[in-house]
N, CA, C and O atoms as a Tripos MOL2 file, in Angstrom:
@<TRIPOS>MOLECULE
protein
  296   295    74     0     0
PROTEIN
NO_CHARGES

@<TRIPOS>ATOM
      1 N          12.9740   -3.5420  -13.4430 N.3       1 MET1
      2 CA         13.4420   -3.1060  -12.4840 C.3       1 MET1
      3 C          14.1550   -4.1940  -11.4930 C.2       1 MET1
      4 O          13.6390   -5.2190  -11.0480 O.2       1 MET1
      5 N          15.4530   -3.7100  -11.2690 N.am      2 LYS2
      6 CA         16.2650   -4.6740  -10.5170 C.3       2 LYS2
      7 C          15.6520   -4.6210   -8.8160 C.2       2 LYS2
      8 O          15.0580   -3.6530   -8.3400 O.2       2 LYS2
      9 N          15.9200   -5.7140   -8.1910 N.am      3 THR3
     10 CA         15.3830   -5.9220   -6.7420 C.3       3 THR3
     11 C          15.9270   -5.0090   -5.9350 C.2       3 THR3
     12 O          15.2140   -4.4620   -5.0940 O.2       3 THR3
     13 N          17.1960   -4.7110   -6.0470 N.am      4 ALA4
     14 CA         17.6390   -3.7440   -5.2820 C.3       4 ALA4
     15 C          17.0820   -2.3460   -5.3670 C.2       4 ALA4
     16 O          17.1250   -1.6110   -4.3800 O.2       4 ALA4
     17 N          16.5030   -1.9100   -6.6400 N.am      5 ASP5
     18 CA         16.0850   -0.6830   -6.8640 C.3       5 ASP5
     19 C          14.6310   -0.6900   -6.0230 C.2       5 ASP5
     20 O          14.2640    0.1560   -5.2070 O.2       5 ASP5
     21 N          13.8750   -1.9530   -6.4840 N.am      6 LEU6
     22 CA         12.5700   -1.9430   -5.5440 C.3       6 LEU6
     23 C          12.8980   -2.0280   -4.0040 C.2       6 LEU6
     24 O          12.1050   -1.5260   -3.2080 O.2       6 LEU6
     25 N          13.6680   -2.4440   -3.7090 N.am      7 ASP7
     26 CA         13.9710   -2.5060   -2.3320 C.3       7 ASP7
     27 C          14.3810   -0.9200   -1.6630 C.2       7 ASP7
     28 O          14.2340   -0.6270   -0.4770 O.2       7 ASP7
     29 N          14.8190   -0.1800   -2.5230 N.am      8 LYS8
     30 CA         14.9650    1.1370   -2.1990 C.3       8 LYS8
     31 C          13.7760    1.9760   -2.1730 C.2       8 LYS8
     32 O          13.5410    2.9400   -1.4440 O.2       8 LYS8
     33 N          13.0200    1.4190   -3.1470 N.am      9 LYS9
     34 CA         11.7970    2.4560   -3.2930 C.3       9 LYS9
     35 C          10.8050    1.9690   -2.1450 C.2       9 LYS9
     36 O           9.9780    2.7640   -1.6980 O.2       9 LYS9
     37 N          10.8770    0.7670   -1.7060 N.am     10 PHE10
     38 CA         10.0210    0.0510   -0.5850 C.3      10 PHE10
     39 C          10.4110    0.7510    0.7760 C.2      10 PHE10
     40 O           9.5890    1.1720    1.5900 O.2      10 PHE10
     41 N          11.9710    0.8230    0.9240 N.am     11 ASP11
     42 CA         12.3010    1.3450    2.2370 C.3      11 ASP11
     43 C          12.2690    3.0540    2.3360 C.2      11 ASP11
     44 O          12.3930    3.6990    3.3770 O.2      11 ASP11
     45 N          12.1050    3.4960    1.2250 N.am     12 ALA12
     46 CA         12.0150    4.9460    1.1970 C.3      12 ALA12
     47 C          10.5660    5.3450    1.5620 C.2      12 ALA12
     48 O          10.2920    6.3910    2.1500 O.2      12 ALA12
     49 N           9.6740    4.4350    1.1680 N.am     13 ASN13
     50 CA          8.3560    4.7760    1.4570 C.3      13 ASN13
     51 C           7.7340    5.8660    0.9250 C.2      13 ASN13
     52 O           6.9560    6.4940    1.6430 O.2      13 ASN13
     53 N           7.9300    6.2050   -0.1910 N.am     14 GLU14
     54 CA          7.6250    7.2940   -0.8890 C.3      14 GLU14
     55 C           6.7400    7.2750   -2.1110 C.2      14 GLU14
     56 O           6.3350    8.2760   -2.7020 O.2      14 GLU14
     57 N           6.5000    6.0770   -2.4070 N.am     15 GLU15
     58 CA          5.4620    5.6790   -3.5130 C.3      15 GLU15
     59 C           5.0690    4.2270   -3.1090 C.2      15 GLU15
     60 O           5.5860    3.4310   -2.3240 O.2      15 GLU15
     61 N           3.7900    4.1450   -4.0540 N.am     16 ASP16
     62 CA          3.2140    2.8110   -3.7780 C.3      16 ASP16
     63 C           3.9110    2.0010   -4.6930 C.2      16 ASP16
     64 O           3.9040    2.2850   -5.8910 O.2      16 ASP16
     65 N           4.5740    0.9200   -4.2090 N.am     17 ILE17
     66 CA          5.4110   -0.0680   -4.9680 C.3      17 ILE17
     67 C           4.4150   -1.0430   -5.6240 C.2      17 ILE17
     68 O           4.7770   -1.6380   -6.6390 O.2      17 ILE17
     69 N           3.1790   -1.2500   -5.1120 N.am     18 LEU18
     70 CA          2.0510   -2.2900   -5.7580 C.3      18 LEU18
     71 C           2.1270   -2.1840   -7.3070 C.2      18 LEU18
     72 O           2.0870   -3.1740   -8.0380 O.2      18 LEU18
     73 N           2.2480   -0.7930   -7.7860 N.am     19 ASP19
     74 CA          2.1200   -0.4640   -9.1220 C.3      19 ASP19
     75 C           3.1320   -1.4800   -9.9630 C.2      19 ASP19
     76 O           2.8270   -1.8950  -11.0810 O.2      19 ASP19
     77 N           4.2760   -1.8020   -9.3460 N.am     20 TYR20
     78 CA          5.1490   -2.5790   -9.8680 C.3      20 TYR20
     79 C           4.9960   -4.1010   -9.8270 C.2      20 TYR20
     80 O           5.9150   -4.8930  -10.0350 O.2      20 TYR20
     81 N           3.5930   -4.4530   -9.5040 N.am     21 PHE21
     82 CA          3.4410   -5.8950   -9.6060 C.3      21 PHE21
     83 C           2.3940   -6.2080  -10.1890 C.2      21 PHE21
     84 O           1.5700   -5.3050  -10.3400 O.2      21 PHE21
     85 N           2.1360   -7.2940  -10.6040 N.am     22 ASP22
     86 CA          0.8020   -7.8690  -11.5160 C.3      22 ASP22
     87 C           0.1910   -8.7010  -10.5990 C.2      22 ASP22
     88 O           0.6070   -9.8160  -10.2870 O.2      22 ASP22
     89 N          -0.8900   -8.1060  -10.1280 N.am     23 SER23
     90 CA         -1.5780   -8.7810   -8.7830 C.3      23 SER23
     91 C          -2.9010   -9.6960   -9.3010 C.2      23 SER23
     92 O          -3.6210  -10.3390   -8.5380 O.2      23 SER23
     93 N          -3.0650   -9.6110  -10.7990 N.am     24 SER24
     94 CA         -4.2350  -10.3250  -11.4080 C.3      24 SER24
     95 C          -4.3210  -11.7110  -11.1460 C.2      24 SER24
     96 O          -5.4280  -12.2480  -11.1540 O.2      24 SER24
     97 N          -3.1030  -12.4820  -10.8720 N.am     25 LYS25
     98 CA         -3.0820  -13.9580  -10.6550 C.3      25 LYS25
     99 C          -2.8690  -14.2950   -9.2120 C.2      25 LYS25
    100 O          -2.7260  -15.4570   -8.8310 O.2      25 LYS25
    101 N          -2.8480  -13.2160   -8.3840 N.am     26 THR26
    102 CA         -2.4420  -13.6580   -6.7490 C.3      26 THR26
    103 C          -3.6810  -14.3850   -6.1310 C.2      26 THR26
    104 O          -4.8540  -14.2290   -6.4700 O.2      26 THR26
    105 N          -3.2170  -15.1700   -5.2060 N.am     27 LYS27
    106 CA         -4.4120  -15.7350   -4.4100 C.3      27 LYS27
    107 C          -3.8600  -16.1330   -3.1350 C.2      27 LYS27
    108 O          -2.7140  -16.5780   -3.0710 O.2      27 LYS27
    109 N          -4.6500  -15.9930   -2.0390 N.am     28 ARG28
    110 CA         -4.3080  -16.3790   -1.0140 C.3      28 ARG28
    111 C          -4.4760  -17.8470   -0.7920 C.2      28 ARG28
    112 O          -5.5030  -18.4840   -1.0280 O.2      28 ARG28
    113 N          -3.2020  -18.3770   -0.2490 N.am     29 VAL29
    114 CA         -3.2440  -19.8880    0.1960 C.3      29 VAL29
    115 C          -4.0350  -20.4240    0.9860 C.2      29 VAL29
    116 O          -4.0110  -19.9680    2.1300 O.2      29 VAL29
    117 N          -4.7150  -21.2160    0.7830 N.am     30 ASN30
    118 CA         -5.6260  -22.0340    1.7830 C.3      30 ASN30
    119 C          -6.8840  -21.0640    2.0050 C.2      30 ASN30
    120 O          -7.6040  -21.3450    2.9630 O.2      30 ASN30
    121 N          -7.2200  -19.9710    1.2340 N.am     31 TYR31
    122 CA         -8.2530  -19.2580    1.2890 C.3      31 TYR31
    123 C          -9.5180  -19.4970    0.1880 C.2      31 TYR31
    124 O         -10.5600  -18.8460    0.1110 O.2      31 TYR31
    125 N          -9.1400  -20.4940   -0.5270 N.am     32 GLU32
    126 CA        -10.2710  -20.9320   -1.3870 C.3      32 GLU32
    127 C         -11.5300  -21.1080   -0.9840 C.2      32 GLU32
    128 O         -11.5380  -21.5810    0.1520 O.2      32 GLU32
    129 N         -12.6620  -20.9240   -1.4470 N.am     33 GLN33
    130 CA        -14.0630  -21.2350   -0.7170 C.3      33 GLN33
    131 C         -14.4210  -22.3800   -1.2000 C.2      33 GLN33
    132 O         -14.2650  -22.7190   -2.3740 O.2      33 GLN33
    133 N         -15.0590  -23.2240   -0.0830 N.am     34 LYS34
    134 CA        -15.5600  -24.5480   -0.5220 C.3      34 LYS34
    135 C         -16.9330  -24.6090    0.1710 C.2      34 LYS34
    136 O         -16.8940  -24.3740    1.3790 O.2      34 LYS34
    137 N         -18.0950  -24.8700   -0.3390 N.am     35 ARG35
    138 CA        -19.4120  -24.6100    0.0670 C.3      35 ARG35
    139 C         -19.6930  -26.0860    0.8300 C.2      35 ARG35
    140 O         -19.5110  -27.1970    0.3340 O.2      35 ARG35
    141 N         -20.1440  -25.8020    2.0580 N.am     36 VAL36
    142 CA        -20.6250  -26.9050    2.9810 C.3      36 VAL36
    143 C         -22.0970  -26.6890    3.3570 C.2      36 VAL36
    144 O         -22.5800  -25.5580    3.3350 O.2      36 VAL36
    145 N         -22.7270  -27.6450    3.6610 N.am     37 ASN37
    146 CA        -24.1110  -27.7340    4.2050 C.3      37 ASN37
    147 C         -23.9990  -28.2810    5.6830 C.2      37 ASN37
    148 O         -23.3990  -29.3140    5.9800 O.2      37 ASN37
    149 N         -24.6040  -27.5160    6.4990 N.am     38 VAL38
    150 CA        -24.8250  -27.8690    8.1060 C.3      38 VAL38
    151 C         -26.1530  -27.7310    8.1870 C.2      38 VAL38
    152 O         -26.7490  -26.8170    7.6170 O.2      38 VAL38
    153 N         -26.8140  -28.7690    9.0160 N.am     39 ASP39
    154 CA        -27.9740  -28.5710    9.5520 C.3      39 ASP39
    155 C         -28.0210  -28.0810   11.0630 C.2      39 ASP39
    156 O         -27.4020  -28.7190   11.9150 O.2      39 ASP39
    157 N         -28.6920  -27.0400   11.3700 N.am     40 PHE40
    158 CA        -28.6060  -26.4730   12.6000 C.3      40 PHE40
    159 C         -30.0750  -26.8410   13.2570 C.2      40 PHE40
    160 O         -30.9300  -27.0240   12.3900 O.2      40 PHE40
    161 N         -30.4750  -26.9650   14.4270 N.am     41 PRO41
    162 CA        -31.7240  -27.0620   14.9250 C.3      41 PRO41
    163 C         -32.2610  -25.4150   14.8690 C.2      41 PRO41
    164 O         -31.4220  -24.5200   14.9770 O.2      41 PRO41
    165 N         -33.6860  -25.0980   14.6950 N.am     42 ILE42
    166 CA        -34.2170  -23.9570   14.5620 C.3      42 ILE42
    167 C         -33.7190  -22.9920   15.8100 C.2      42 ILE42
    168 O         -33.2510  -21.8660   15.6360 O.2      42 ILE42
    169 N         -33.8850  -23.5690   16.9870 N.am     43 TRP43
    170 CA        -33.5710  -22.6420   18.1380 C.3      43 TRP43
    171 C         -32.1100  -22.0100   17.8410 C.2      43 TRP43
    172 O         -31.9300  -20.8500   18.2120 O.2      43 TRP43
    173 N         -31.1620  -22.6290   17.2620 N.am     44 MET44
    174 CA        -29.7900  -22.1690   17.0100 C.3      44 MET44
    175 C         -29.8970  -21.2070   15.9000 C.2      44 MET44
    176 O         -29.3810  -20.1070   16.0990 O.2      44 MET44
    177 N         -30.4480  -21.4100   14.8160 N.am     45 VAL45
    178 CA        -30.4960  -20.4540   13.7630 C.3      45 VAL45
    179 C         -31.1000  -19.1990   14.2620 C.2      45 VAL45
    180 O         -30.6060  -18.1370   13.8840 O.2      45 VAL45
    181 N         -32.2040  -19.1980   15.1410 N.am     46 ASP46
    182 CA        -32.7740  -18.2020   15.8220 C.3      46 ASP46
    183 C         -31.7180  -17.2660   16.4630 C.2      46 ASP46
    184 O         -31.6090  -16.0700   16.1920 O.2      46 ASP46
    185 N         -30.9900  -17.9180   17.3040 N.am     47 SER47
    186 CA        -29.9390  -17.5130   17.9530 C.3      47 SER47
    187 C         -29.0620  -16.8450   17.3170 C.2      47 SER47
    188 O         -28.7130  -15.7280   17.6980 O.2      47 SER47
    189 N         -28.5280  -17.4880   16.1500 N.am     48 PHE48
    190 CA        -27.5180  -16.8740   15.1960 C.3      48 PHE48
    191 C         -27.9840  -15.6370   14.8140 C.2      48 PHE48
    192 O         -27.2860  -14.6420   15.0100 O.2      48 PHE48
    193 N         -29.1590  -15.5530   14.2500 N.am     49 ASP49
    194 CA        -29.9360  -14.4400   13.8430 C.3      49 ASP49
    195 C         -30.0030  -13.1170   14.9400 C.2      49 ASP49
    196 O         -29.8150  -11.9460   14.6070 O.2      49 ASP49
    197 N         -30.2340  -13.4650   15.9600 N.am     50 ARG50
    198 CA        -30.5160  -12.3210   16.9500 C.3      50 ARG50
    199 C         -29.0030  -11.7860   17.0770 C.2      50 ARG50
    200 O         -28.7700  -10.5880   16.9110 O.2      50 ARG50
    201 N         -28.1160  -12.5840   17.3370 N.am     51 GLU51
    202 CA        -26.6390  -12.2270   17.4650 C.3      51 GLU51
    203 C         -26.2010  -11.5070   16.4690 C.2      51 GLU51
    204 O         -25.6760  -10.4070   16.6420 O.2      51 GLU51
    205 N         -26.3810  -12.0880   15.2480 N.am     52 ALA52
    206 CA        -25.8290  -11.3920   13.9270 C.3      52 ALA52
    207 C         -26.3990   -9.8730   13.7970 C.2      52 ALA52
    208 O         -25.7140   -8.9450   13.3680 O.2      52 ALA52
    209 N         -27.7150   -9.7540   14.2160 N.am     53 LYS53
    210 CA        -28.3090   -8.7020   13.9640 C.3      53 LYS53
    211 C         -27.7060   -7.6140   15.0420 C.2      53 LYS53
    212 O         -27.4350   -6.4500   14.7430 O.2      53 LYS53
    213 N         -27.5560   -8.1450   16.2350 N.am     54 ARG54
    214 CA        -27.0150   -7.3260   17.3560 C.3      54 ARG54
    215 C         -25.6420   -6.8720   16.8790 C.2      54 ARG54
    216 O         -25.3840   -5.6820   17.0650 O.2      54 ARG54
    217 N         -24.7910   -7.5770   16.3380 N.am     55 MET55
    218 CA        -23.5740   -7.3080   15.8040 C.3      55 MET55
    219 C         -23.5600   -6.5170   14.2140 C.2      55 MET55
    220 O         -22.5200   -6.0110   13.7940 O.2      55 MET55
    221 N         -24.5150   -6.4980   13.6240 N.am     56 GLY56
    222 CA        -24.7320   -5.8020   12.3670 C.3      56 GLY56
    223 C         -23.9410   -6.5840   11.1420 C.2      56 GLY56
    224 O         -23.5370   -6.0640   10.1010 O.2      56 GLY56
    225 N         -23.8290   -7.9400   11.5290 N.am     57 VAL57
    226 CA        -23.3190   -8.7770   10.2650 C.3      57 VAL57
    227 C         -24.4310   -9.7930    9.8850 C.2      57 VAL57
    228 O         -25.5010   -9.8860   10.4860 O.2      57 VAL57
    229 N         -24.0280  -10.5970    8.7390 N.am     58 THR58
    230 CA        -24.8930  -11.5380    8.3440 C.3      58 THR58
    231 C         -24.9120  -12.7030    9.1910 C.2      58 THR58
    232 O         -24.0900  -12.6880   10.1070 O.2      58 THR58
    233 N         -25.6390  -13.6790    9.0970 N.am     59 ARG59
    234 CA        -25.5750  -14.9670    9.7580 C.3      59 ARG59
    235 C         -24.3210  -15.7530    9.2410 C.2      59 ARG59
    236 O         -23.6360  -16.3400   10.0780 O.2      59 ARG59
    237 N         -24.0050  -15.8000    8.0240 N.am     60 GLN60
    238 CA        -22.9310  -16.4980    7.4980 C.3      60 GLN60
    239 C         -21.6560  -15.8870    8.1570 C.2      60 GLN60
    240 O         -20.7130  -16.5970    8.5060 O.2      60 GLN60
    241 N         -21.6760  -14.5380    8.3080 N.am     61 ALA61
    242 CA        -20.4190  -13.7410    8.8410 C.3      61 ALA61
    243 C         -20.2990  -14.4160   10.1580 C.2      61 ALA61
    244 O         -19.2910  -15.0330   10.5030 O.2      61 ALA61
    245 N         -21.1550  -14.3030   10.7350 N.am     62 LEU62
    246 CA        -21.1340  -14.5070   12.2380 C.3      62 LEU62
    247 C         -20.6170  -16.0050   12.4690 C.2      62 LEU62
    248 O         -19.6270  -16.1280   13.1900 O.2      62 LEU62
    249 N         -21.1240  -17.0050   11.9930 N.am     63 ILE63
    250 CA        -20.6180  -18.4350   11.9070 C.3      63 ILE63
    251 C         -19.3130  -18.3800   11.3200 C.2      63 ILE63
    252 O         -18.5160  -18.9860   12.0350 O.2      63 ILE63
    253 N         -18.8880  -17.9860   10.4980 N.am     64 LYS64
    254 CA        -17.7040  -18.1130   10.0070 C.3      64 LYS64
    255 C         -16.5670  -17.3560   11.1930 C.2      64 LYS64
    256 O         -15.4600  -17.8680   11.3530 O.2      64 LYS64
    257 N         -16.9110  -16.3110   11.8480 N.am     65 PHE65
    258 CA        -16.1260  -15.5230   12.6930 C.3      65 PHE65
    259 C         -16.1510  -16.4620   13.7730 C.2      65 PHE65
    260 O         -15.0610  -16.8380   14.2040 O.2      65 PHE65
    261 N         -17.2520  -16.9290   14.3100 N.am     66 TRP66
    262 CA        -17.0070  -18.0060   15.4120 C.3      66 TRP66
    263 C         -16.1560  -19.2740   15.2310 C.2      66 TRP66
    264 O         -15.4310  -19.7010   16.1300 O.2      66 TRP66
    265 N         -16.2760  -19.8380   14.0620 N.am     67 MET67
    266 CA        -15.4430  -20.9540   13.8130 C.3      67 MET67
    267 C         -14.0490  -20.6730   13.6650 C.2      67 MET67
    268 O         -13.1450  -21.4410   13.9930 O.2      67 MET67
    269 N         -13.9060  -19.4730   13.1260 N.am     68 ALA68
    270 CA        -12.6030  -19.1390   12.8260 C.3      68 ALA68
    271 C         -11.7620  -19.0440   14.3650 C.2      68 ALA68
    272 O         -10.6820  -19.5690   14.6380 O.2      68 ALA68
    273 N         -12.4870  -18.3420   15.1020 N.am     69 GLU69
    274 CA        -12.0030  -18.0980   16.4090 C.3      69 GLU69
    275 C         -11.7510  -19.6280   17.1450 C.2      69 GLU69
    276 O         -10.6930  -19.8820   17.7210 O.2      69 GLU69
    277 N         -12.7240  -20.4740   17.0550 N.am     70 LYS70
    278 CA        -12.6360  -21.8110   17.7750 C.3      70 LYS70
    279 C         -11.4310  -22.4140   17.2900 C.2      70 LYS70
    280 O         -10.6290  -22.8940   18.0920 O.2      70 LYS70
    281 N         -11.1810  -22.4420   15.7840 N.am     71 LEU71
    282 CA        -10.0170  -23.0860   15.3220 C.3      71 LEU71
    283 C          -8.7940  -22.4760   15.4780 C.2      71 LEU71
    284 O          -7.8320  -23.2390   15.3950 O.2      71 LEU71
    285 N          -8.5610  -21.3150   15.6790 N.am     72 GLU72
    286 CA         -7.4600  -20.6640   15.8220 C.3      72 GLU72
    287 C          -7.0960  -20.9780   17.3120 C.2      72 GLU72
    288 O          -5.9000  -21.0830   17.5830 O.2      72 GLU72
    289 N          -8.0950  -21.1480   18.3680 N.am     73 ALA73
    290 CA         -7.6720  -21.5050   19.6210 C.3      73 ALA73
    291 C          -7.1710  -22.9950   19.7570 C.2      73 ALA73
    292 O          -6.5840  -23.3430   20.7820 O.2      73 ALA73
    293 N          -7.4060  -23.8770   18.7150 N.am     74 ILE74
    294 CA         -6.8870  -25.2370   18.7990 C.3      74 ILE74
    295 C          -5.4360  -25.2570   18.7060 C.2      74 ILE74
    296 O          -4.8290  -26.3270   18.7600 O.2      74 ILE74
@<TRIPOS>BOND
     1     1     2 1
     2     2     3 1
     3     3     4 2
     4     3     5 am
     5     5     6 1
     6     6     7 1
     7     7     8 2
     8     7     9 am
     9     9    10 1
    10    10    11 1
    11    11    12 2
    12    11    13 am
    13    13    14 1
    14    14    15 1
    15    15    16 2
    16    15    17 am
    17    17    18 1
    18    18    19 1
    19    19    20 2
    20    19    21 am
    21    21    22 1
    22    22    23 1
    23    23    24 2
    24    23    25 am
    25    25    26 1
    26    26    27 1
    27    27    28 2
    28    27    29 am
    29    29    30 1
    30    30    31 1
    31    31    32 2
    32    31    33 am
    33    33    34 1
    34    34    35 1
    35    35    36 2
    36    35    37 am
    37    37    38 1
    38    38    39 1
    39    39    40 2
    40    39    41 am
    41    41    42 1
    42    42    43 1
    43    43    44 2
    44    43    45 am
    45    45    46 1
    46    46    47 1
    47    47    48 2
    48    47    49 am
    49    49    50 1
    50    50    51 1
    51    51    52 2
    52    51    53 am
    53    53    54 1
    54    54    55 1
    55    55    56 2
    56    55    57 am
    57    57    58 1
    58    58    59 1
    59    59    60 2
    60    59    61 am
    61    61    62 1
    62    62    63 1
    63    63    64 2
    64    63    65 am
    65    65    66 1
    66    66    67 1
    67    67    68 2
    68    67    69 am
    69    69    70 1
    70    70    71 1
    71    71    72 2
    72    71    73 am
    73    73    74 1
    74    74    75 1
    75    75    76 2
    76    75    77 am
    77    77    78 1
    78    78    79 1
    79    79    80 2
    80    79    81 am
    81    81    82 1
    82    82    83 1
    83    83    84 2
    84    83    85 am
    85    85    86 1
    86    86    87 1
    87    87    88 2
    88    87    89 am
    89    89    90 1
    90    90    91 1
    91    91    92 2
    92    91    93 am
    93    93    94 1
    94    94    95 1
    95    95    96 2
    96    95    97 am
    97    97    98 1
    98    98    99 1
    99    99   100 2
   100    99   101 am
   101   101   102 1
   102   102   103 1
   103   103   104 2
   104   103   105 am
   105   105   106 1
   106   106   107 1
   107   107   108 2
   108   107   109 am
   109   109   110 1
   110   110   111 1
   111   111   112 2
   112   111   113 am
   113   113   114 1
   114   114   115 1
   115   115   116 2
   116   115   117 am
   117   117   118 1
   118   118   119 1
   119   119   120 2
   120   119   121 am
   121   121   122 1
   122   122   123 1
   123   123   124 2
   124   123   125 am
   125   125   126 1
   126   126   127 1
   127   127   128 2
   128   127   129 am
   129   129   130 1
   130   130   131 1
   131   131   132 2
   132   131   133 am
   133   133   134 1
   134   134   135 1
   135   135   136 2
   136   135   137 am
   137   137   138 1
   138   138   139 1
   139   139   140 2
   140   139   141 am
   141   141   142 1
   142   142   143 1
   143   143   144 2
   144   143   145 am
   145   145   146 1
   146   146   147 1
   147   147   148 2
   148   147   149 am
   149   149   150 1
   150   150   151 1
   151   151   152 2
   152   151   153 am
   153   153   154 1
   154   154   155 1
   155   155   156 2
   156   155   157 am
   157   157   158 1
   158   158   159 1
   159   159   160 2
   160   159   161 am
   161   161   162 1
   162   162   163 1
   163   163   164 2
   164   163   165 am
   165   165   166 1
   166   166   167 1
   167   167   168 2
   168   167   169 am
   169   169   170 1
   170   170   171 1
   171   171   172 2
   172   171   173 am
   173   173   174 1
   174   174   175 1
   175   175   176 2
   176   175   177 am
   177   177   178 1
   178   178   179 1
   179   179   180 2
   180   179   181 am
   181   181   182 1
   182   182   183 1
   183   183   184 2
   184   183   185 am
   185   185   186 1
   186   186   187 1
   187   187   188 2
   188   187   189 am
   189   189   190 1
   190   190   191 1
   191   191   192 2
   192   191   193 am
   193   193   194 1
   194   194   195 1
   195   195   196 2
   196   195   197 am
   197   197   198 1
   198   198   199 1
   199   199   200 2
   200   199   201 am
   201   201   202 1
   202   202   203 1
   203   203   204 2
   204   203   205 am
   205   205   206 1
   206   206   207 1
   207   207   208 2
   208   207   209 am
   209   209   210 1
   210   210   211 1
   211   211   212 2
   212   211   213 am
   213   213   214 1
   214   214   215 1
   215   215   216 2
   216   215   217 am
   217   217   218 1
   218   218   219 1
   219   219   220 2
   220   219   221 am
   221   221   222 1
   222   222   223 1
   223   223   224 2
   224   223   225 am
   225   225   226 1
   226   226   227 1
   227   227   228 2
   228   227   229 am
   229   229   230 1
   230   230   231 1
   231   231   232 2
   232   231   233 am
   233   233   234 1
   234   234   235 1
   235   235   236 2
   236   235   237 am
   237   237   238 1
   238   238   239 1
   239   239   240 2
   240   239   241 am
   241   241   242 1
   242   242   243 1
   243   243   244 2
   244   243   245 am
   245   245   246 1
   246   246   247 1
   247   247   248 2
   248   247   249 am
   249   249   250 1
   250   250   251 1
   251   251   252 2
   252   251   253 am
   253   253   254 1
   254   254   255 1
   255   255   256 2
   256   255   257 am
   257   257   258 1
   258   258   259 1
   259   259   260 2
   260   259   261 am
   261   261   262 1
   262   262   263 1
   263   263   264 2
   264   263   265 am
   265   265   266 1
   266   266   267 1
   267   267   268 2
   268   267   269 am
   269   269   270 1
   270   270   271 1
   271   271   272 2
   272   271   273 am
   273   273   274 1
   274   274   275 1
   275   275   276 2
   276   275   277 am
   277   277   278 1
   278   278   279 1
   279   279   280 2
   280   279   281 am
   281   281   282 1
   282   282   283 1
   283   283   284 2
   284   283   285 am
   285   285   286 1
   286   286   287 1
   287   287   288 2
   288   287   289 am
   289   289   290 1
   290   290   291 1
   291   291   292 2
   292   291   293 am
   293   293   294 1
   294   294   295 1
   295   295   296 2
@<TRIPOS>SUBSTRUCTURE
     1 MET1         2 RESIDUE 1 A MET
     2 LYS2         6 RESIDUE 1 A LYS
     3 THR3        10 RESIDUE 1 A THR
     4 ALA4        14 RESIDUE 1 A ALA
     5 ASP5        18 RESIDUE 1 A ASP
     6 LEU6        22 RESIDUE 1 A LEU
     7 ASP7        26 RESIDUE 1 A ASP
     8 LYS8        30 RESIDUE 1 A LYS
     9 LYS9        34 RESIDUE 1 A LYS
    10 PHE10       38 RESIDUE 1 A PHE
    11 ASP11       42 RESIDUE 1 A ASP
    12 ALA12       46 RESIDUE 1 A ALA
    13 ASN13       50 RESIDUE 1 A ASN
    14 GLU14       54 RESIDUE 1 A GLU
    15 GLU15       58 RESIDUE 1 A GLU
    16 ASP16       62 RESIDUE 1 A ASP
    17 ILE17       66 RESIDUE 1 A ILE
    18 LEU18       70 RESIDUE 1 A LEU
    19 ASP19       74 RESIDUE 1 A ASP
    20 TYR20       78 RESIDUE 1 A TYR
    21 PHE21       82 RESIDUE 1 A PHE
    22 ASP22       86 RESIDUE 1 A ASP
    23 SER23       90 RESIDUE 1 A SER
    24 SER24       94 RESIDUE 1 A SER
    25 LYS25       98 RESIDUE 1 A LYS
    26 THR26      102 RESIDUE 1 A THR
    27 LYS27      106 RESIDUE 1 A LYS
    28 ARG28      110 RESIDUE 1 A ARG
    29 VAL29      114 RESIDUE 1 A VAL
    30 ASN30      118 RESIDUE 1 A ASN
    31 TYR31      122 RESIDUE 1 A TYR
    32 GLU32      126 RESIDUE 1 A GLU
    33 GLN33      130 RESIDUE 1 A GLN
    34 LYS34      134 RESIDUE 1 A LYS
    35 ARG35      138 RESIDUE 1 A ARG
    36 VAL36      142 RESIDUE 1 A VAL
    37 ASN37      146 RESIDUE 1 A ASN
    38 VAL38      150 RESIDUE 1 A VAL
    39 ASP39      154 RESIDUE 1 A ASP
    40 PHE40      158 RESIDUE 1 A PHE
    41 PRO41      162 RESIDUE 1 A PRO
    42 ILE42      166 RESIDUE 1 A ILE
    43 TRP43      170 RESIDUE 1 A TRP
    44 MET44      174 RESIDUE 1 A MET
    45 VAL45      178 RESIDUE 1 A VAL
    46 ASP46      182 RESIDUE 1 A ASP
    47 SER47      186 RESIDUE 1 A SER
    48 PHE48      190 RESIDUE 1 A PHE
    49 ASP49      194 RESIDUE 1 A ASP
    50 ARG50      198 RESIDUE 1 A ARG
    51 GLU51      202 RESIDUE 1 A GLU
    52 ALA52      206 RESIDUE 1 A ALA
    53 LYS53      210 RESIDUE 1 A LYS
    54 ARG54      214 RESIDUE 1 A ARG
    55 MET55      218 RESIDUE 1 A MET
    56 GLY56      222 RESIDUE 1 A GLY
    57 VAL57      226 RESIDUE 1 A VAL
    58 THR58      230 RESIDUE 1 A THR
    59 ARG59      234 RESIDUE 1 A ARG
    60 GLN60      238 RESIDUE 1 A GLN
    61 ALA61      242 RESIDUE 1 A ALA
    62 LEU62      246 RESIDUE 1 A LEU
    63 ILE63      250 RESIDUE 1 A ILE
    64 LYS64      254 RESIDUE 1 A LYS
    65 PHE65      258 RESIDUE 1 A PHE
    66 TRP66      262 RESIDUE 1 A TRP
    67 MET67      266 RESIDUE 1 A MET
    68 ALA68      270 RESIDUE 1 A ALA
    69 GLU69      274 RESIDUE 1 A GLU
    70 LYS70      278 RESIDUE 1 A LYS
    71 LEU71      282 RESIDUE 1 A LEU
    72 GLU72      286 RESIDUE 1 A GLU
    73 ALA73      290 RESIDUE 1 A ALA
    74 ILE74      294 RESIDUE 1 A ILE
């Protein structure tokens, strides 16, 4: 398919154009995972767990969310 034809399909918004792409090898840049170990005092872990439970998420998700917020603010 030519680029112009794909552009027309996209602009018309009448069908899902993702079917025309091979997404099997796509990846988000800078979103690869790397495991790190961080030691926290027990009182912090307990606080994480209480807040995570209140929010209905895991401790890991809470910490990732808070870290992302902090880094975006820099």
